[in-house]
N, C-alpha and C positions, 0 to 999 in steps of 0.2 A: 259632456261631463263622463259618461260610461267609458269613452275612449282614455279620457285621462287617469279614470280609477284603474282601468285595466293596464294602462302604460305603467303606471306607480307598483301596481301587484307585480308585474314582470319584472319590473328593475328590483323589486325588494327580494324576490325569489330567488333571481339572478345573483344578487348579492350574498343572500344567505347560503347558495349552493357552493360560491366561491369561499366563504368563511368557513364551510364546514367540509370542501374537499381535501380527499386525503392527500399529503403532501408528497410531491415528487423528492428523490433522493438521486443525487449525482456524487458516486464515490470516485475519487481522481487519485490515482497512484502515481508516484513518482518512483522511478528505478534507480536504485542506489545513490541516495542523496540524505547525508545526515544533518543535522541540526545546523552544524558550522558552515554549511553551504549557503542559507539563505539569512539577510539582513536583520530579518524581523526578529531574529534568535539574539542577534548582537554579540555573536561569539566569535567569527571567524575575521581574520585582519583585513579581509577583501571580500567583495561578494558581487555577484552580478545585479544587474537591474531588474528587478521583478515586479513590474506595476502592477499584475492582476494578484499574485499572491500577496503583497503588500496591502491591497484594496480589500481582499479577504480578511486580512489581520486587523483591517480599521472596523471592520464591519461585523465581526464575530469573536470568537474564543480562542486563543493561540495555549495549546497545552505545551508544558515544557519538558515533563517528565514521562514521556511517552517512550515504552519499548515496543519495538517489533521483534521477528526473530532475525538471525544474522543473516540470512541470505532470502532468494525471492520465494521459491516455492513454498517453503513454511510458512513465511508470512501470509500469503495468500490463501493456503488452507486454514489457519488460524480465522481470517477473516471468514472464511466461507462456511466455517461450520462452528465457531465459537469454542474450539477444542484445541488443547496443546497438541504439539506436534508426537509425543509420544502415544498420544491415545489414536491418531488418525495413522501413523506410521509414516508422515511426510516430514524426513528430518533433512534433507539435502535436496539441493536444485535437481529437478528431474532431468535425467542425463539424456541425450540422443541415443543413447544405445536403447533407451525405453521405446523407440519410435517404433511404429509396425501397427501390427494387427491386420484385419481383413483387407484393408486397405493398401498395406504394405508403408514403406519409408516414404517420408515426403521428397519429392522430384527436385532436382538442383533450381535453384533461385534462376532467375532470368540475368541474362547481361548486364551489368551496370552502366549506364549510360557514359559515354565519353566524356560529358561536359561533368559527371559527377566529382567533386573532391577527391584528394588521397585519402584511402582508409587504410590502416594497416590489415595484413593477411591475417585471416581468423584462424584459431586453433585448429587443429585436426579434431573431427567428430571424436566425443568421449575423451578427450584429452584430460588427464586431471581431474576428472569427475565420476567419482562412482555412482554406479546406477543407483537411484533412488527409485520408489515406488511413488506411482500418482496418487490422486486422492481418491478414495474408493467412493462408488457410487453408491454403497450402504450408507455412507454418511448423510444426515439430513441436512442439507447444505440451504445456505441463505435464500437463494431462488425459490426453493420448495416451500420453505418458511413465508416467504412473501405471498406465495401462491395460495396459501391455506389460512390466511388473515379474515377476520370478520367483514372487513373493507372489501373483498372481493379480490379478485385476481390481479396484482401488480403486472404492468407490462415490463418485461426485463429485456435489457440489452448486456452484452459484452463487447467492448470493443478494445483493441490492443493485445499486449502482453497476457495469455492467459497461464500457461508453465504450471498446468495442474495434471496433465492427462498423459498417460501410457498405453502400451498395446495390451493392458489387461482391463483397462476401466471404460473403454470406448473409443480411445484415440480422438479423431478427428470429429466425431459425435459426443465427446466428452462435455463439452458445454451444453448441449441439448439435452443430454442425461443429467445434468446438474441442475436443470429447470429453467434454462435461458431460452426465451423466446426467438432472439436475433443475435446473432454473433458473427463478428469479424475480426478475428483474432490472427495473432503469432502463437505458435503452438509451444515454442521454447524461446530462443533468443533467435537473433540471426546476426551473421557478419557483415553487415552493409546495412544501412540505413534507405540506401537508393536502389537496391535489387533484393527483393525478400519475397517470401511466399505468404501469401494472406489466403487465409482458411474461412469462407466466406458460408456460414450454415452448412459446414460440411464439406464443402466442395474446393479444393485448393487451386489458386491462381497467381501466377507470377505477378508482381509489382514494381514499377520503377519510379513511383513518386513518392517522395520523401515520406516515411512512415508517419512521422507527426502530422504532417498535411493530410494524408489520407485518412487517419482517424479522425481528425478534427472534421472534416467532411463528412466523414459517415454519421458521426455522433450528430452533428447540426440535422443534417437529414433525417435521422432517425427520431429526435426530439421533434420536429416539427410535425412528423407525422403522426404523435400520438394524441395531438388535441386536446381535450380535456381529461383523458384518462392519465389516473397515476401512473408513475413510471420510476423503475429505478435502473440506473446505469452504472455498469462497472467498466470506468475509461482508464485503461492501465497505458499510460505511455511508455516507451523503452526509454525516451530521454529521461536523464544524462547517462544512462548505462553506456558503456564502450560498446563498439568503436568510437574513440574519441574523433572528432571531425567539426569542420564549419558548415553549421547548417545554411539553408537558404538565406541571402541578405535580407530578404523581406521579414523573417522572423526574429531578427536581432534589434536589440533597444539601445545597445550600446555600439561605438566605435571600435571594430574590430579589422579596421582596415590595414594592420601592422601584420595580421596573420593571413597566411597564402594557404588558399586550400588545396595546393598541391604539397606541401612541406609536412615532414614529418612531425605529428602531433605531440610525441613526447618531448620535444625542444619545450615546449612551453605548456603542459597538460592543463594546468588550472586555467588559463583563458580559454581553451576549447571548451572545457568543463563549463564555466559561466556561460559562453557561447550557447552551448546546448540547453542549460536551465532557461536562459533568456527565451530561447524558441519555444520551449515546453511551457513557459509563462504566458507569451504571446498567443498560442493556440487555446491555451484554458481561457485565456480573454474571449478570444472568437467565439467559442462554444457558449459562455455564458451572454455575451452581447448578443448573440442569434436569437435568445429566447424573448418571447413577448413579455412584457413587464408583468402581466398576471401570472404568468408560468415563473418567471423568477422568483416573484415574491413568495411563492409558493413551493421554492425548492430548497431543500437542504445542500447544501455544498458541503463534502467531507474530504478534504486533501491531507494526504498523509505519504509518508515515504515508506518503501518496502524494506528497507535496510540502510545502514550505514554506508558512507561513501567508501569507493574502491581505494586502494593504496595509492594508485598512481594519480588521484585528484583529492586526497584528503590533506586538510590545512590544519596548522594548530588551532584550538587546544588539542586536538587529536594526532595521534601517531601513526605513521607506516607500520604495520605489522598488528597494529590494533584497530583496524578498519573493519570494512565489510568482512563477513566470514568468522569473526571472532565473538565473543559474548562480553568483550570490554565495552565501555560505553561508546566509542567510535563506531562499533559494528552494530549496535541496538538503539540507541537514542536517536530518534527520528522526529520530523515534524509532524504535528498534528494540528489543523486550524478549520473550525466548524462555523458555519455560517447559514441562516436561513429563519424561518418563521418563530418569533418570540427567543431569539439568540441575542445575547447582551451583546452590545458592540464594544470593539477595542478594550477587550477583557483579557486577562492572562490567568491561567488555572495551574497551580503547582500538583496537582493531585496526581497520582499513580496510576497510569494507563497502560493496557497491555493491547496488543494486536488484535486479540481474541475478544476484546471488548466493542470492538465494531459490528460484531453477530449481533448482540443484542440491544446496540445503540441504533442499528439500522431498523431493527424489528418496532422497537419502541417509538421511532418516528412516524413508522408506519402504522402507529397505532395498534401492533400485534403483541400479545402476552407470549413471551417465550414458554411459558408453564404450559399454557394451552394448545401451542402448535408442536413442540419438540416431542418426540416420541417417548414414552416411557421407560426409563432406564438407561437414557443417554445422558452421560454426566456432560454438563455445559460449564466452559471455565470462565465464561464472559459474564460482564458486568456494565451495564449502560451508564454511559457518560451523560444521558440527556440531563439529569439533574444540575451537571455543571454550566450548561448551556444558559440557564437563567440565573444561577447562583453560583458564579465562577469561585468563590472565595468559600465555598463549601469543603470542607475537611475530606481528605481522601476517603472514597467508601472502599478502598482496598489496602490491606494491611501490606502487602507485599506484590511485587510482580516477579514473573519468571521467564526464562528465554531458554532455549536448547537448540542445538545442531549436532545431529547424528546421522551415522549410514548404519543401514542394516535396523537391526532390532536396539531400541533405545537402551535395553536391558543389559546390551553388551557395553558394559560401564567403560572398557577401553576405548571406546569410539565416540563416547558422547562428551560434549563440552556443554555445561550449562550454566546459569546465573540466576541469583534471586537476591532482591534488593526489598528492604523496609524503607521508611522515610528517610533513614540516615545510612545505614549500612548495608554493604555488597558482598556477597559471597558468590564467588566463581571457581569454576572448575576448567580449567584450559591445557590441552595435552597431557591430561593426567596429574595436573598440579593444582592444587588449592590456592585461592587467593581470597584475602578480605581487606575492604576499603572501607573507608569512612568518608562518605561523600559529601558530607557537609564540608568537612575539612581539606579534603583532598578529591575533587570533582573527577580530577583526570587520572585518577589512579596509578599514582605516582609510589606512594608509599605502602608496600603490602603489610597490614599488619600483622601477618602471622610470621614475618621474617624476624620479630622483635619479640620484646618482652609485652604482653598485653595487659591490659587492666582487668580488673575483674568485669567491668561493664562490656569491654570489647570480647571478652571470654564468654560471657553470657550471651552477645549478640551471636558470636560464632556457631557456639552450640543452638541456640535457638532456630537459626538460619537453615544449620545443617539437618536439623529434625524435622524442619518442615519440608524440606527439599526431598527427604527421605520418606516422609509420609504421603507428599504427593505423588511421587514414583510410586509407591506401593498401593495407590489408589484409596488411601485412607482421607 
């Protein structure tokens, strides 16, 4: 009898511990993929097969009105800090000219295997990309905040694209300086998926395994090592970023036998782009399927695009020239899907969400208060989206969302493009020109209201958004 009582007690304690265990958080970033690229958003005329992402949508909340920043480094910086780019100084992709520091520049990548498919030659390093600063380690970054929480230190990992380091912020040590325990990353981008440089905890090694496969296997191994300890993983795939290519056959979910691995991908860029998305989706599925059921049930999965689709791969309703790198909808309206403990299944939210919001969201998932851990005097622009996860119909907690892209100092107005929208109207500045759109009536920005006679309502909306942008820039 005593043995049965002790067994029952142990079972009850184990169950109670599982119920109260701090959740794991898996942040998955797709590279250069807007909302039109996924079937769950129902926008593009064609879409790849995405079994895993579709399942996430069925089991979680799909957010429709999400703004990233127009390019990769700024979006990553907003997630890491919960702060807009003009506060951190990260306004453009960090250029290869920022390489170096005590360790010197990266060595050349290894030779691409002869069996690897055709890939276009890479641009000369620094081409067309002005030098942009990295994310300063004086910022109070997300891993630091997770380490300061009342639940004890989260184990943290960064796998895949980092793109936040320069010669002034620690370079190869930057993930560690940001508070990451383990990292296996690509510092910027690479010109090949089959011959690239991996930085493993500060040491550079050449790799010829397809990057998505390498990153997936690293993620699976690291998660398995954590046991019952709570963890946070930054899993940032390079896919479907250029160079366009045909991924390994075992990663594809549709028939791409009409495509040749050795042909010029510019002949059919959309098909190659879709194949790359399918490969990413397959690898996300492998990561999720590797988890023990108890771990998976206690894990939030946050899937997001880092910015819109590139011009070579964008399809209607968005336009070339108004895609990645711009503050038009095609450059900043990105997918965001969240699943996890207590998250409503198969739901959609139309709330306004910004990439900065992932900072407060992830901390609230970890039961950490932003107010308690963020140092005094630090302005946080982040608003947690956790309330929408159990109540997707909740009215937007934001009155507006904001995005920008700039070189050097943001206050140099001549080189800053920015946009702000409220629940209906959007004001943007692109290459020195202001434009105003009614997104209810004109969601893909064809009719600039500033070019015609505006109604009193439209004029009032313009003035309100303009005043809010100026106040934000002035720190008010």
